[in-house]
N, C-alpha and C positions, 0 to 999 in steps of 0.2 A: 221774564224767566230766561235763565241761561241753560240751554240744553247741552249736557255732556253725555258721551257714550263710553261704554267700556265692554270689551270682550276679554274674558279671562277664563282660566280653568278653575271652576268651582267644583268640578268632579274629576274623576280619573286619578292617575297615580300621583299627581302633584296638586290635588284638590285642596289639601290643607293649606298649602302656601297661598294659592289663589284666593281662598276664602279669607284668610287672615289679612292679607295685603289689602283686599278690597274693603274689609271692615275698618281697617285703619284709615283708609281714604274717606269712606263714607262718614265716619265719626266726625272728621274735620268739616266736611261739607254740611252735615246736619248742624254742627255748632255754629258755623258761619250763617246758615239760614236763620237759626234761632236768634242770632244777634242782629238780624236785619238784612242779611245777604251781602252781595258784592255790589258796591255802589247802588244799593237799594234794590237789587234784583236777586231773587232766590235762584239757587242752583238746583236743577233737576237732572239727576244721574240715572241713566238706564244701563243696567248691568245684564249682560248676556253670557251664558256659560258656553265655552267652546271645548271643554274637556281636553285641552292641549292638542286639539286636532286642527291642522292648518286649514282644511277645507271649510270646517265649521266657523273658524275665526274669520275667514274671508267673507262668508255669507253673513255673519253677524255684522261685520263692518258695513256691508252694503245695506243691511237693514237699518243700522244706526244713521247712515247717510240719509236714508229715506225719512227718518224721524227728525230731520233738520238739526242734528247735533252740530254744534259749532266747533267741537274738538273731541278727539278720542283720547282717553287718559288711562294711564297705568296698566296697559296690557303687558302680558309676559309670555314667554315662549319665543325663542329666537326665530324659529321657522315661520311662525305666525306674523311676527314683526316684519320680517323680510317680505312676506307676501302682501301685507296690507299697505306698506309704505308707498308703492307706486300708485295704488288705488286712491289713497288719501291725498297724495300729491296732486293727482289729476283733478280731484274734486275740490282742491284748495281748502281742505279741512286738516288742521294741525294734529299730528300725533305728539302728545305731550308726555315726556318722561317715562317711557316704558321701564319696567323693573330690570330688564336686561338691555344693555347697550351693545349694538353690533357695529363693527367697523365700517359697514356700508354707509352709515350716516353719522358716525362720530368723527371719522377721519376725512370726511368731505361734507360740504353743505348740501343737504337736500332741503329745498325751500320750506316744506311743510312738515318736517320732522325735527324734533328737539329731544336731546338726551340730557338727563340730569347728571349722570355719572360717566366717566370715561370708560372706554371698552376694556375688556379684560387684558389684552396684550399690553396696553399702556400701564395698567395697574401692576402687572407682573414686573415690568421694567422698573417702575417706581419703587415698589416695596423692596426689591433686591438692592437697589441703589441706596435707599434709606437705611436698610439693615447694615450695609457695609459701612456707612458713615457712623452709625450708632455703635457697632460692635467690632468693626474691622472687616476687611475683605477675607474671603475664605472659599472653601469648596461648597458647591450647591448641588443638591439632588432635586429634580423636578418630578412631582407626582401629579398626574392629570387624570381626568375622566374624558372619554372620547367626546369631542365636540367639533363644530366647524371652525373653532378658534384655536384648536390645539396646536396646529403648526405655527400660527402667528404667535401664540404664547411662547413656544419654544424659541423662536427667532428672537423675540424681545428679551427673554431671559439670557440667551447667549450674549446678546449685545450688552446688557447690563453687567453681566459677570466680567466680560472683557473690559468694559469701560472702568469697572471698579477694581481691576487687578486681581480678580478671583479666578476660579476654575469651575467648569461644569462637570460634575462627577458622573452624571447619568440621568436617565429619564425612564419612567414607567407610565403606561396608560392603563388605568384600572377600569374595567367595564362596570357600568352601573349594576349594583346588586350582586356583584361577584364576590367570591371568597377572596378576601384581601391577603390571605396568608402568604402565597408565593410572591406577591408584589412587595409586601412588607419585608420579606426575607432579603430581597434584592436591595431594598433601601438600607436595611440594617447592616448588610455586608460591607457597605461603603464607609459607615460611621463618619459622615461628613460634618462640616461646620454648620451648614444650614440645610433644612429641607423646606422647599417651597411647594405648597399645595394649591393647585387650581381646581382640585376635585371638590365634590360636594361634601357637606358636613358629615354625613354618615360614613362614607368611605375614609375620609380624613381621620375621623375619630378612631376608627378601627385600626388604621395604620399606626397612629400615635400610641394607642394602647399596646399594640404589639411591640413597638420600639421600647416603650417604657418597661414592659415585662421582661424583655431580653437585655435590659440595661444598655440599649444601643441608641439612645436619643442623640440628636445632633448636639454638637458642642456649644453652638452660639445662638441658634434661633429656629423656631418653627414659624414659618412665614405663610401668609395667606392673602387672598383677595376678598372682595366684598361678598363673595359666595360663601365664606366660611362662618362668620359670626351667627350664632343662634344657640338656643338652649342645648341642642344635641351635642354640640362641640364643647361648650363651656362646662356643662355638667358631666360630660363623659371624659374630659381630659384629666389624666392622673395628676396628682399633686406634684410629682417630680417633673412633669412637663410644663406646668402652668407658667413657671417663670420664664420659659423660653418663647412663649407665644408672642408674636408681633404681627398683627394682621390689619389690613385695611378694612374699613367698614363703610357701609352706605350712610350711616348716621352715627351719632353718639349713642351709647347704650341706653336701653329703656329705663335703667336705674339712674341715669344722669339727671340732675336737676332740670336740664334743658328739655327733658321729655315730659315735664309736668302737664303742659297743655294737652299733649297727645293722650297721656294716661287718663286725665280727667274726662276728656271727650269720650274715650273708649269706655270708661266706667259708666258714664251716663247713658250712652246709646247702645252699647253692646256689653252689658254687665257680666255676661257669661264667658266673655273672651278675655283671656289673660294677656296683659301687655308682654310682648316679646320683640325680638329684632324685626320680625316680619310686619307686625302691626305698626311698629314705629317707623319702619321704612315706608309703609303705605301712608302714614300720617304726614311724614316729611314730603312725600311726593304730592299729596293734596295741598299742602301749604305752598309749594312751588306753583301749583296750578292757580291757586287763589291769588298769589302775587302777580302772575301774568294777567289774570282777568281784571284785577284792580288797575293795573297799568294800562289796560286797553280802554278804560273809561267807558264812554258811550258806544264805542265801536267794537262791540263784542261779536265780531265776525271772524272767519278764518283769516283773511288778510289783516284784519285789525289786530288780532292776537299775535300774529307773526311780527308785525311792526312793533307792537308793544314789547314783546320779549326781546327783540333785537336792540331795544333801547335800554334794557336793564343793565346797569353797571354796578358792580359791587353791592348788589342788593341782598340784604339779610332776609331772604325769603322764608327761612325756617331757622329757629334757634339750634336745630340739631346738626347743622352743616355749616361750613364756611360760606362767606358771601358768594353769590352766583353772578356771572356776567355772560351775556350773549351778545352777538353782533351779526352783521350780514356775512361775515367770514368765518364765524364759529357758532355752531348750534349746540355746543356742549357747555352746560352751565358751570360745572365745577372743574377747576384745574388743581384742586387739592382735596384730599379726603381725610376724614377722621381715621386715626389709628388707635387700636385697642389692644389690651393684653388681658390675661385672665388671673384672677385672684380669688381663692376660696369658691371656685365654681361659678364666678360671675365675671362678666366683662367690665373693665374699667377703662376710662378714657386715658390716652397716652399721647395726646397732641394731634398734630396733622402732618400729612406728607404731601408734598407737591406731586401732581400727576399731569405733566404736560401732555396734551393730546398729540398723537403722532410722534411720540418720543422714540 
């Protein structure tokens, strides 16, 4: 038996995300178990709800350590991740591929913490540079929601704009759940070439709808990070704006042929859950975990998993993402990410974009 643990928000304001992400993961683990397990050993996953509360998440981690979990997988919530990393590092239990990557362990190596995707500031730098190469340099307006990475996002956007020969036209920070109208007016007033959103899908969708209504969409592109793709944005984006969308994604779209294995597993084990970007993200995350466990062979311990992951080079851990590589000097698996656009209310694949860590 391979015991894995997870603390995530199954309840609270972000409960829908936590539930869908976890079900995407669990569908993969159940399918692997039904096929004989990992190297002949079944996966046992214990899932605990933390309601996006840091104190509960920390207590859950201590409980999971007591249950002899060999790794903690798929947690989300930046504050919880920051709090549990030192605990897990001391216990020599790996944290594997949380849904949010923080710079505290993506831009430096923490022995028992591994990230699947680069941190948001690196993503912001990458998508601006890629958009400039695709459509030419220009003016960029940055729209964010308040987070501990807002300042770093802004710094990386400034760097990317300067490196690419563009200009930064301005920035707004939209509070979660706020009326976006006054912020959208500030964006619309500039009429820039690009608007980059590091905000969540709900706030972003409302701003884009306002810009379209006022005929003030950016000239060249609506850019986003892996926080943006999802049904809320794809289905809420006006037709006039869809051609401008160019956003990074954690995985290829759930409608892509590469998602068939995930969709089939979800349909079998969670038939009432509709495949979307969150379930597909969870599925991809679980596929990466399975690749690490397979590489560990008979040594499925904390140190054994770390050693196995650090040996993975250009491994096609999931068909939904580019090949992943880890090493003793880098615990971030992906240095490129899928990029998607929107057509007829659905995301479609549009290649990949390099995302160097610490860019």
